[in-house]
C-alpha positions in Angstrom: 0.0 0.0 0.0 1.3 3.4 -0.9 2.4 5.9 1.8 -0.6 8.2 0.9 -3.0 5.4 1.9 -1.5 4.6 5.3 -3.3 5.7 8.5 -2.3 9.2 9.5 -1.0 8.1 12.9 1.5 5.7 11.2 2.4 8.0 8.3 3.3 10.9 10.6 5.5 8.8 12.9 8.6 9.2 10.7 7.9 12.9 10.4 7.5 13.3 14.2 10.8 12.2 15.4 12.7 15.3 14.4 9.9 17.5 15.8 9.8 16.0 19.2 13.3 14.6 19.5 13.9 16.2 22.9 11.1 14.0 24.3 12.9 10.8 23.3 16.1 9.2 24.4 18.8 8.3 21.8 18.3 4.7 22.8 14.5 4.8 22.1 15.1 6.5 18.7 17.6 3.9 17.8 15.2 1.1 18.7 12.4 2.7 16.7 14.6 3.0 13.6 16.0 -0.5 13.7 12.9 -2.4 14.9 11.0 -4.4 12.2 9.0 -6.6 14.7 5.3 -7.2 14.9 3.5 -3.8 15.1 6.7 -2.4 16.6 6.6 0.9 14.7 3.7 2.2 16.7 4.9 1.1 20.1 8.5 2.4 20.6 8.2 6.0 21.4 7.8 7.3 24.9 5.4 10.1 26.1 6.4 13.7 25.3 4.5 15.0 28.4 3.5 13.1 31.5 2.7 15.4 34.4 -0.3 17.8 34.3 -1.3 16.6 30.8 -5.0 16.2 30.7 -6.0 17.4 27.2 -6.6 13.8 26.0 -7.9 10.8 28.0 -8.5 7.1 27.5 -11.5 5.7 29.4 -13.1 2.4 29.9 -16.9 2.7 30.5 -17.6 2.5 34.2 -13.9 2.9 35.1 -13.5 -0.7 36.2 -10.3 -1.8 38.1 -10.9 -5.4 37.0 -12.2 -7.1 33.9 -14.1 -10.3 33.6 -12.6 -12.7 30.9 -14.7 -12.6 27.8 -16.7 -9.6 28.7 -17.0 -6.6 26.4 -16.3 -3.0 27.5 -16.8 0.3 25.7 -13.5 2.2 25.4 -13.5 6.0 24.6 -10.6 8.2 23.5 -11.5 11.9 23.9 -10.1 15.4 23.9 -11.1 18.1 26.2 -12.5 21.4 24.6 -10.9 23.1 22.8 -8.3 20.4 22.0 -8.8 17.9 19.1 -6.8 15.2 17.4 -6.5 14.1 13.8 -5.2 10.6 14.1 -4.7 8.0 16.8 -3.7 4.4 17.5 -5.1 2.2 20.2 -3.6 -1.1 21.4 -4.1 -3.6 24.3 -0.9 -5.3 25.7 -0.3 -7.9 28.3 1.5 -6.2 31.2 5.3 -6.2 30.8 5.2 -7.1 27.1 6.7 -5.0 24.3 4.2 -5.8 21.5 6.8 -7.3 19.1 4.9 -10.5 18.9 1.2 -11.3 18.2 0.9 -13.1 21.6 1.9 -9.9 23.4 -1.5 -8.4 22.6 -4.5 -9.1 24.8 -8.2 -9.2 23.9 -9.8 -8.0 20.7 -11.3 -4.7 19.6 -14.7 -4.3 17.8 -15.3 -1.4 15.5 -18.4 0.7 16.4 -18.3 3.3 13.6 -16.5 2.4 10.4 -16.5 6.1 9.3 -14.3 6.9 12.3 -12.2 3.8 13.1 -10.6 0.9 11.3 -8.0 -1.8 12.1 -4.5 -0.9 11.1 -3.5 -2.5 7.8 0.0 -3.6 8.8 -0.9 -4.2 12.5 -4.4 -5.7 12.5 -4.7 -5.9 16.3 -4.4 -2.1 16.6 -7.2 0.4 15.9 -6.6 3.7 14.0 -8.5 6.4 12.3 -10.5 5.8 9.0 -10.0 9.3 7.7 -7.6 12.0 8.8 -9.8 14.9 10.1 -10.3 16.9 13.2 -12.2 14.9 15.9 -12.7 15.1 19.7 -13.9 11.5 20.5 -13.9 7.9 19.2 -15.4 4.8 20.7 -14.7 1.0 20.2 -15.6 -2.1 22.1 -12.9 -4.2 23.7 -13.5 -7.9 24.5 -11.4 -9.0 27.5 -9.0 -12.0 26.9 -9.5 -15.5 28.4 -8.8 -16.3 32.0 -5.2 -16.5 33.0 -4.0 -13.5 31.0 -3.4 -11.3 33.9 -3.2 -7.5 33.8 -3.7 -5.6 30.5 -2.5 -2.2 29.5 -4.7 -0.2 27.2 -2.6 2.4 25.5 -3.3 5.2 23.0 -1.2 7.6 21.0 -2.6 10.9 19.7 -1.7 12.8 16.5 -2.4 16.5 16.7 -1.2 18.6 13.8 2.3 17.1 13.1 3.1 16.0 16.6 2.5 12.6 18.0 2.0 12.1 21.8 2.7 8.7 23.2 1.9 7.9 26.9 3.2 5.0 28.9 1.6 6.5 32.0 -1.2 9.0 32.8 -4.3 9.9 30.9 -3.6 7.9 27.7 -2.9 4.6 29.4 -5.3 2.4 31.4 -4.3 -0.6 33.4 -7.0 -3.2 34.1 -6.4 -6.5 35.7 -8.2 -9.8 35.6 -10.9 -10.3 38.2 -10.2 -12.9 40.8 -12.5 -15.9 40.4 -13.4 -15.6 44.1 -15.0 -12.2 43.3 -17.3 -13.7 40.6 -20.7 -12.0 40.7 -19.3 -8.8 42.3 -19.7 -5.7 40.2 -16.8 -4.4 38.1 -17.5 -0.8 39.3 -14.8 0.6 41.5 -15.7 2.4 44.7 -16.3 5.9 43.3 -16.1 9.0 45.5 -17.5 12.3 44.2 -16.0 15.5 45.6 -18.4 17.9 43.9 -20.6 20.3 45.9 -24.2 21.3 45.5 -26.4 19.6 42.8 -26.6 19.7 39.1 -29.6 19.3 36.7 -29.3 17.6 33.4 -31.5 17.0 30.3 -31.3 13.6 28.6 -32.3 13.6 24.9 -32.6 10.3 23.0 -32.1 10.3 19.2 -33.2 7.0 17.5 -31.4 6.1 14.3 -33.0 2.7 13.7 -34.9 2.8 10.5 -35.5 0.8 7.3 -33.0 3.1 5.5 -30.1 2.5 8.0 -30.9 -1.2 8.8 -32.7 -2.5 5.8 -32.3 -6.3 6.5 -35.7 -7.7 7.7 -36.7 -4.3 9.1 -40.2 -4.7 10.7 -42.4 -2.2 8.9 -45.3 -2.6 11.4 -45.1 -1.8 15.1 -41.4 -0.7 15.0 -40.8 1.6 18.0 -38.6 2.5 21.0 -40.2 1.7 24.3 -40.6 4.2 27.1 -37.3 5.2 28.6 -36.7 4.2 32.2 -33.7 4.9 34.4 -32.5 6.9 37.3 -29.7 9.0 38.9 -28.2 6.8 41.6 -25.3 6.0 43.9 -22.5 3.5 43.4 -24.4 1.1 45.7 -27.1 0.4 43.2 -26.6 -0.7 39.6 -29.6 -0.9 37.3 -27.9 -3.1 34.7 -24.4 -3.7 33.3 -22.5 -5.7 30.7 -21.5 -9.0 32.1 -24.2 -8.9 34.8 -27.6 -10.6 34.8 -30.9 -8.9 34.0 -33.2 -8.3 36.9 -36.9 -9.0 36.5 -37.5 -5.3 35.8 -34.7 -5.2 33.1 -36.2 -8.4 31.6 -39.7 -6.8 31.3 -38.2 -3.8 29.6 -36.1 -6.0 27.3 -38.8 -8.4 26.3 -42.1 -6.4 26.6 -41.0 -2.8 26.6 -42.8 -2.4 29.9 -41.1 0.0 32.4 -43.5 -0.8 35.3 -41.4 -3.4 37.1 -38.2 -1.5 36.5 -39.7 1.6 38.0 -40.8 -0.4 41.0 -37.3 -1.8 41.5 -35.8 1.7 41.3 -38.3 3.2 43.8 -37.5 0.4 46.2 -33.9 1.8 46.3 -35.1 5.2 47.4 -32.1 6.0 49.6 -29.7 5.3 46.7 -31.8 7.1 44.0 -32.2 10.8 43.5 -34.4 11.0 40.3 -36.4 8.5 38.4 -35.8 9.2 34.7 -38.9 8.6 32.4 -39.6 9.5 28.8 -42.4 8.4 26.6 -42.2 5.7 23.9 -41.5 6.6 20.3 -43.9 5.2 17.6 -42.7 4.6 15.0 -39.0 4.1 15.8 -37.8 7.1 13.7 -39.4 10.3 12.6 -37.7 13.6 11.4 -37.1 16.1 14.2 -39.3 18.6 12.3 -42.2 16.2 12.7 -41.7 15.2 16.3 -39.2 16.2 18.9 -36.8 13.6 20.2 -37.8 12.1 23.6 -36.2 13.8 26.6 -36.2 13.9 30.3 -34.6 16.0 33.1 -32.9 14.6 36.2 -30.7 15.8 39.0 -27.5 14.5 40.6 -25.6 15.2 43.9 -22.4 14.1 45.5 -23.9 10.8 46.8 -26.0 10.0 43.7 -23.8 11.1 40.8 -24.2 8.1 38.4 -26.9 7.9 35.7 -28.4 4.8 34.0 -31.2 4.2 31.6 -32.5 1.7 29.1 -35.1 1.4 26.3 -36.3 -1.5 24.2 -35.8 -1.7 20.5 -39.1 -3.2 19.5 -40.2 -5.6 18.2 -37.2 -7.8 19.2 -36.6 -10.8 21.5 -34.8 -8.9 24.3 -32.7 -6.2 22.6 -32.1 -2.8 24.2 -29.9 0.2 24.3 -28.9 2.4 27.2 -26.1 3.6 29.5 -24.9 2.0 32.6 -23.6 4.0 35.6 -22.5 7.0 33.6 -20.5 9.2 36.0 -21.4 12.9 35.9 -18.9 14.0 38.6 -15.5 15.1 37.4 -12.1 14.6 39.1 -11.9 18.3 39.5 -14.9 18.3 41.9 -17.3 19.7 39.3 -20.1 18.4 37.1 -19.7 17.2 33.6 -21.0 19.8 31.1 -22.0 17.4 28.2 -22.0 13.7 27.4 -22.6 12.3 23.9 -22.7 8.5 23.5 -23.5 6.5 20.3 -25.3 3.3 21.1 -25.5 -0.2 19.6 -28.0 -2.8 20.7 -27.3 -5.3 23.5 -28.9 -8.7 24.4 -30.5 -9.0 27.9 -29.8 -12.8 27.9 -33.4 -13.8 28.7 -34.7 -14.7 25.2 -33.0 -16.8 22.5 -34.7 -15.3 19.5 -32.4 -14.3 16.6 -34.7 -12.1 14.5 -36.9 -9.0 15.2 -40.1 -11.0 15.3 -38.9 -14.4 16.6 -41.4 -16.2 18.8 -40.8 -16.2 22.6 -38.0 -18.7 23.4 -36.8 -18.2 27.0 -33.0 -18.6 27.5 -32.5 -21.3 30.2 -30.4 -20.9 32.1 -30.4 -17.1 31.8 -27.3 -15.6 30.2 -25.3 -12.5 30.9 -26.0 -9.1 29.3 -23.7 -8.6 26.3 -23.5 -6.4 23.2 -24.8 -7.9 20.0 -22.2 -8.6 17.3 -22.4 -9.0 13.5 -21.5 -12.7 13.8 -24.1 -13.9 16.3 -26.4 -15.8 13.9 -26.8 -15.9 10.1 -30.5 -15.0 10.5 -29.8 -12.0 12.7 -30.7 -8.6 11.0 -27.3 -7.4 12.1 -25.4 -10.4 10.6 -22.3 -9.7 8.5 -20.3 -12.7 7.2 -17.1 -10.5 7.2 -17.6 -9.6 10.9 -18.0 -5.9 10.4 -19.4 -3.5 12.9 -23.1 -3.1 13.7 -24.4 0.3 12.5 -25.3 2.6 15.3 -29.0 2.5 16.2 -29.2 5.5 18.6 -27.4 8.5 20.2 -28.0 9.9 23.6 -27.0 13.5 24.6 -26.8 14.5 28.3 -26.4 18.2 28.8 -26.1 20.1 32.1 -28.8 22.8 32.2 -28.4 24.2 35.8 -26.5 23.9 39.1 -27.8 24.7 42.6 -26.0 25.3 45.8 -22.5 26.4 46.4 -20.1 24.8 43.9 -16.6 23.7 44.9 -14.9 22.6 41.7 -11.4 24.1 41.3 -11.6 24.5 37.5 -13.2 27.8 36.6 -16.2 27.6 34.3 -16.3 29.3 30.9 -18.9 31.9 30.1 -21.2 29.3 28.4 -21.4 27.4 31.7 -22.3 30.5 33.6 -25.0 31.6 31.2 -26.5 28.1 31.2 -26.7 28.1 34.9 -28.3 31.5 35.1 -30.9 30.9 32.4 -33.3 28.7 34.5 -33.6 31.4 37.2 -37.1 33.0 37.1 -37.3 36.7 36.5 -39.5 38.7 38.9 -39.8 41.9 36.9 -41.9 42.2 33.7 -39.5 42.5 30.8 -42.2 43.2 28.2 -41.0 46.0 25.8 -42.8 49.3 25.9 -43.5 49.1 22.2 -45.8 46.0 22.8 -49.4 46.9 23.8 -51.3 43.9 25.4 -54.7 43.3 26.9 -54.9 42.2 30.5 -54.2 38.5 31.2 -57.2 36.3 31.2 -58.0 34.3 34.4 -56.1 31.0 34.9 -57.8 28.0 33.3 -58.7 25.0 35.3 -55.8 22.6 36.0 -55.5 19.8 33.4 -55.1 17.3 36.3 -57.9 16.7 38.8 -55.7 14.5 41.0 -52.4 15.1 42.8 -50.5 14.3 39.6 -48.8 17.2 38.0 -50.7 19.1 35.4 -50.7 22.6 33.9 -52.9 25.6 33.6 -52.9 28.4 31.1 -53.7 32.1 30.7 -53.7 34.3 27.6 -53.6 37.9 26.5 -54.1 39.7 23.2 -51.5 41.7 21.4 -53.3 44.9 20.6 -50.5 46.9 18.9 -46.8 46.6 18.1 -45.4 50.1 17.8 -41.9 49.0 16.6 -41.9 46.0 14.3 -38.1 45.6 14.8 -38.6 44.8 18.5 -40.1 41.3 19.0 -43.0 40.9 21.4 -43.1 38.1 24.0 -45.5 35.2 24.0 -49.2 35.7 24.4 -49.6 32.5 26.4 -48.4 31.6 29.8 -48.3 28.2 31.4 -47.9 27.2 35.1 -47.6 23.8 36.8 -50.5 22.8 39.0 -52.2 19.9 40.8 -55.8 19.0 41.6 -57.8 20.4 44.6 -56.3 19.5 48.0 -52.8 19.0 46.6 -51.4 22.5 46.9 -47.8 22.9 48.2 -48.9 25.9 50.3 -51.7 24.1 52.1 -50.1 23.1 55.4 -53.1 21.1 56.5 -53.0 18.6 53.6 -50.8 15.7 52.7 -48.2 16.2 49.9 -48.4 13.1 47.8 -46.1 11.8 45.1 -47.2 11.2 41.5 -48.9 7.9 41.0 -46.5 5.1 40.0 -47.4 3.5 36.7 -50.2 0.9 36.7 -49.0 -2.6 37.4 -49.5 -5.3 34.7 -52.9 -6.8 34.5 -53.3 -9.9 36.7 -54.2 -12.1 33.8 -52.8 -12.4 30.3 -56.2 -13.1 28.7 -59.7 -11.9 29.8 -60.6 -9.6 32.7 -58.4 -9.1 35.7 -57.2 -6.3 37.9 -54.3 -3.9 38.1 -53.2 -1.5 40.8 -51.0 1.6 41.3 -49.4 3.2 44.3 -48.2 6.6 45.5 -46.4 7.6 48.7 -46.6 10.5 51.1 -44.0 13.2 50.3 -44.9 15.5 53.2 -47.2 15.0 56.2 -49.6 17.8 57.4 -47.9 20.5 59.5 -50.6 20.2 62.1 -49.5 16.7 62.9 -52.7 15.0 61.6 -52.7 11.7 59.8 -52.9 11.5 56.0 -56.3 10.2 54.9 -55.5 10.4 51.2 -55.5 6.9 49.6 -52.1 5.6 48.6 -53.3 2.7 46.4 -55.9 2.4 43.6 -57.2 -0.8 42.0 -59.2 -1.1 38.8 -60.4 -3.7 36.4 -58.5 -4.4 33.2 -59.2 -6.5 30.1 -56.4 -8.0 28.1 -57.2 -10.1 25.0 -60.9 -10.2 25.3 -61.2 -13.3 23.2 -59.2 -16.2 24.6 -59.8 -18.7 21.7 -57.1 -20.3 19.6 -58.0 -17.8 16.8 -57.2 -14.8 18.9 -53.8 -13.2 19.3 -52.1 -12.2 22.5 -51.3 -8.5 22.9 -49.7 -6.4 25.6 -51.6 -3.9 27.7 -52.2 -0.4 26.3 -49.4 2.0 26.9 -49.8 5.5 28.4 -51.6 8.1 26.3 -49.4 10.4 24.3 -49.6 14.2 25.0 -52.5 16.0 23.3 -51.7 17.0 19.7 -53.0 20.5 20.4 -51.7 23.1 22.9 -55.2 24.7 23.1 -58.7 23.7 21.9 -59.5 20.2 20.7 -56.8 17.8 19.7 -56.1 14.1 19.5 -54.1 11.7 21.7 -53.0 8.2 21.0 -51.8 5.1 22.8 -50.2 1.9 21.6 -49.8 -1.8 22.4 -47.8 -4.6 20.9 -48.7 -8.1 19.6 -47.0 -10.6 21.8 -48.1 -13.8 20.0 -50.0 -14.5 16.8 -53.1 -16.8 16.8 -52.2 -20.5 17.5 -54.4 -21.6 14.5 -52.2 -19.5 12.1 -54.9 -17.0 11.3 -54.3 -13.3 10.9 -54.2 -11.1 14.1 -57.2 -8.7 14.1 -56.3 -6.8 17.3 -55.8 -3.1 16.9 -52.4 -1.8 18.1 -53.2 1.9 18.1 -56.1 3.7 19.7 -57.0 7.4 19.4 -59.4 9.7 21.1 -60.1 13.4 21.4 -58.6 15.6 24.1 -59.5 19.1 25.2 -57.1 21.8 26.2 -57.9 25.4 27.3 -59.8 27.4 24.8 -57.7 29.0 22.0 -57.8 32.7 21.4 -56.7 33.8 17.9 -54.4 36.7 17.6 -53.4 38.9 14.7 -50.9 37.7 12.2 -47.7 39.5 13.2 -44.9 39.7 10.7 -41.5 41.3 10.7 -40.5 43.8 8.0 -39.2 42.4 4.7 -35.4 41.9 4.7 -33.2 43.5 2.0 -33.2 41.9 -1.4 -30.5 39.3 -1.7 -27.7 39.5 -4.2 -28.6 38.4 -7.7 -28.1 34.6 -8.2 -25.8 35.2 -11.1 -22.8 37.6 -11.8 -24.0 38.4 -15.3 -27.1 38.0 -17.4 -30.5 37.0 -16.0 -31.0 35.6 -12.5 -33.2 35.6 -9.4 -33.1 37.4 -6.0 -35.1 36.8 -2.9 -36.2 38.5 0.4 -37.8 37.1 3.5 -39.8 38.1 6.6 -40.5 36.2 9.8 -43.8 35.2 11.5 -43.5 36.8 14.9 -46.7 35.3 16.4 -46.9 31.7 17.4 -48.2 29.8 14.3 -50.7 27.6 16.3 -52.4 30.7 17.8 -53.7 32.1 14.6 -54.4 31.4 11.0 -51.6 33.2 9.1 -51.5 32.7 5.3 -49.2 35.6 4.5 -46.3 34.8 2.3 -42.9 34.7 4.1 -40.6 34.8 1.0 -40.7 36.6 -2.3 -38.6 36.1 -5.4 -38.1 38.3 -8.5 -36.0 38.3 -11.6 -32.9 40.4 -11.8 -30.8 41.5 -14.8 -27.1 42.2 -14.8 -24.9 43.3 -17.8 -24.8 40.6 -20.5 -22.2 37.9 -20.0 -19.2 38.2 -22.3 -19.2 35.9 -25.3 -15.7 34.8 -26.5 -14.9 34.2 -30.2 -15.3 30.6 -31.4 -13.5 29.1 -34.4 -13.5 25.9 -36.3 -10.5 23.5 -36.3 -7.6 24.3 -38.7 -7.9 22.9 -42.2 -5.2 20.6 -43.8 -2.1 22.3 -45.2 -2.5 23.2 -48.9 -0.1 22.0 -51.6 3.1 24.0 -52.2 2.3 26.9 -54.6 5.4 26.2 -56.8 6.4 23.1 -58.7 10.1 23.7 -58.0 12.2 25.8 -55.7 11.0 27.7 -52.7 7.3 28.4 -52.1 4.7 28.4 -49.3 1.5 26.6 -48.3 -1.4 27.8 -46.2 -4.2 26.5 -43.8 -7.3 28.3 -42.7 -10.1 28.2 -40.1 -13.5 29.9 -40.0 -15.1 32.1 -37.3 -18.2 30.3 -35.8 -19.2 33.0 -33.3 -18.2 36.6 -33.3 -17.1 38.1 -29.9 -19.8 40.1 -28.0 -20.1 42.1 -24.8 -16.4 42.4 -24.3 -15.6 38.7 -24.9 -12.1 37.5 -26.1 -11.2 38.7 -29.7 -10.7 36.3 -32.5 -7.1 35.1 -33.2 -5.7 34.7 -36.7 -7.7 32.7 -39.3 -4.9 32.1 -41.9 -1.4 30.6 -41.3 1.4 30.4 -43.8 4.4 27.9 -43.8 7.4 27.8 -46.1 7.9 24.8 -48.4 10.8 23.7 -50.7 10.4 21.5 -53.8 13.2 20.1 -56.1 15.6 22.6 -57.5 14.5 24.4 -60.7 16.7 23.6 -63.9 18.6 26.5 -65.4 17.1 28.1 -68.5 13.5 28.8 -68.9 13.4 27.4 -72.5 14.7 24.0 -71.5 12.0 23.8 -68.7 9.2 24.8 -71.0 10.3 22.2 -73.7 10.4 19.4 -71.1 6.9 20.4 -69.9 5.5 20.2 -73.4 7.1 16.8 -74.1 5.6 15.4 -70.9 2.2 16.7 -71.8 2.3 15.2 -75.3 3.5 11.8 -73.9 0.5 11.7 -71.5 -2.0 12.5 -74.3 -0.5 9.8 -76.5 -0.8 7.1 -73.7 -4.4 8.1 -72.9 -5.4 7.9 -76.6 -3.8 4.4 -76.8 -5.6 3.3 -73.7 -9.0 4.5 -75.1 -8.4 2.6 -78.3 -7.5 -0.6 -76.5 -10.6 -0.4 -74.3 -12.8 -0.2 -77.4 -11.2 -3.3 -78.9 -10.6 -5.1 -75.7 -13.1 -3.9 -72.9 -11.4 -3.7 -69.4 -12.7 -3.6 -65.8 -13.4 0.0 -64.7 -13.2 0.8 -60.9 -14.2 3.7 -58.7 -11.6 5.4 -56.6 -10.7 4.0 -53.2 -13.1 4.9 -50.4 -11.8 6.6 -47.1 -10.5 4.3 -44.4 -13.2 3.2 -41.9 -12.8 3.9 -38.1 -10.5 1.7 -36.1 -12.3 -1.4 -34.7 -10.7 -0.8 -31.2 -9.4 2.2 -29.3 -6.2 0.5 -28.1 -4.4 -2.9 -28.2 -4.4 -3.3 -32.0 -7.4 -2.9 -34.3 -8.3 -3.0 -38.1 -9.3 -0.4 -40.7 -10.8 -1.2 -44.1 -11.3 0.6 -47.5 -13.0 -0.5 -50.7 -12.7 0.0 -54.5 -16.0 -0.7 -56.2 -16.5 -1.7 -59.8 -17.6 1.3 -61.9 -18.5 -0.5 -65.2 -18.4 -4.2 -65.6 -17.5 -5.6 -69.1 -19.9 -8.1 -70.8 -17.0 -10.1 -72.3 -16.4 -13.4 -70.7 -12.7 -12.6 -70.9 -13.1 -10.3 -67.8 -15.3 -12.3 -65.5 -12.6 -11.7 -62.8 -13.6 -8.0 -62.6 -14.6 -7.7 -58.8 -14.7 -5.2 -56.0 -11.4 -4.7 -54.1 -10.8 -4.4 -50.3 -7.7 -3.5 -48.3 -6.9 -3.9 -44.6 -4.4 -2.2 -42.3 -3.6 -2.3 -38.6 -4.4 0.7 -36.3 -4.3 1.8 -32.6 -1.5 -0.7 -31.9 -0.5 1.1 -28.6 -1.2 -1.0 -25.4 -4.4 -0.2 -23.4 
């Protein structure tokens, strides 16, 4: 492979030594130059900076101190803002080994994103960049080696500009040792201590990328969805799920049925170790453009004791496939709170169902297996199968952003201005910041609360924009929303019980027919007057699942929760969904509905005038000469859903600039003429014709006639001698022609037309053939000339190799 095709990290190594020679010993450079061993070129250099060097870091998900043989771990190589890197290499070595031999390397890497990472061509155990470009983060999976391997050193090198940084210690090296068999079943998580102060609030946003376009093989066109997201912020003493662990009953129900009920129950049972329960609605279908529906999101908080975050959601339909994060630490080593986390996700197997396709029938895995990432070599019928063992395309991305902090912070690293602004933004403003140029009516009374129970709801009030004195100054919203609860649930009422939200309904007690289900809530705050709470903490109701229980009916799950109303005011629609668990036993079609819709009422809408900004200036013409188009725009300043605004927001018109210059166009040169003399020196000419005259300042026409000298045989001395020879020659030709005509009358001959032009070559290269023909002009009737036939000639052409 040519040098221009080699990975950047390897290509720049030779260029690096002169640039960073001070960071290497002479002995190290000598070894690097002489070594030709297995993968040795990427392993010989030592780190250029060791102490206080935190721009780049290598991290194993969960920061484990020990690995379980055969388990898979997510490895992330990242740069802290504003640093970046263009290339990298990543290797895993047995402790104390140099990497010269294949057996020195431990475990195997699995590519997650082929556009970012690939295996090194001349060192296939190492991972490097696919394309040399600026990047701040890459991820791969590393599968731990078999038992008995001992400690492993994960080691990275970074290429930034033309300098390569190697690290044998510090942030680009991670040592992880084999877990003692006596500790089997104990979590890999180290004992994490967080030194941050106060609390931080985060927003989790889930972006699904699982669609027929990205994963076309056997993609389920019906009922494809992401289940409701369930998770929590929690302490190190409680782990919701982890690779290499076993799925709890709650994880199993999410993995197989998409039901978060049991998982939420398990989380709330760990109330001392949990700060926030993270919940977001299901997404039906699995993928929709963001301009059609916003990505599911949820907010949660963390503190010093509960600084980890975990969540999961089912990829449905599937046997037991999910995505999620496990124990993501949001506390930094600098006693602060992480600003942003972005993780790309691939599906994992909960180990509770042995199906291999999206819609495989239920087939419990007995005994239960450990949670593991899916791979492209699991089963030939798997929708992710790749006979070459490539990476599984990403199915989702999760973004976790810090949106606020509360309480005194103690991190020693000062925040940038973006952090400060983000933390100030959520604070409510007491003063009215309505511009004086906006004239409103008074606020309407608050509407009734949308919740009649102690569950959280919202109420709304509205006002009318009467006039906008300055169109360049935007006017604030004309609607105002406020959280609320039903009667008797007010936070300010000291004589009432403060109750939690209702926990989601339990599963129906039967899988077919009529049964019961229940839900619970708990007391958040007892009355200040010391009285007992008389508000019920449990509710029970009847439920019907699969009304028909005959062999011709199919089994379905319970209905999910209702989606939010499609309208923010007035009448809208809301929907809920359920899944088909099993088709009819007699092989007939399943007739059960999987989607249900009904009307929903929101506070009454009040239309407002259509408010538009002034037109912008006309854009530049779309061309630099001739005819083109230009446009201008204006903005809709009032909320679109509050009024019927049909005014155009963009205008276009033709524009005319000076005509474009037209250059002179000419034909190709003709062939050179014959020399204009029969002897001595003369000249010959060639010409070309003007096809298009220049216009509007275009390039002028060059010459159309060219002359060239020519020289024929020397002329004989004496004009009389030359003239006599010319006459003799002419008389001789006439005599021969007369004789030929006489012979043709007495003895008819075969008359032929002149040769035709040569045909085109039969091939463009490698040797072809050309042909030309001489056709009979007049064929004699005499039997003496029966051989008078058409003639054909062949010759070779285009003999140059292809």
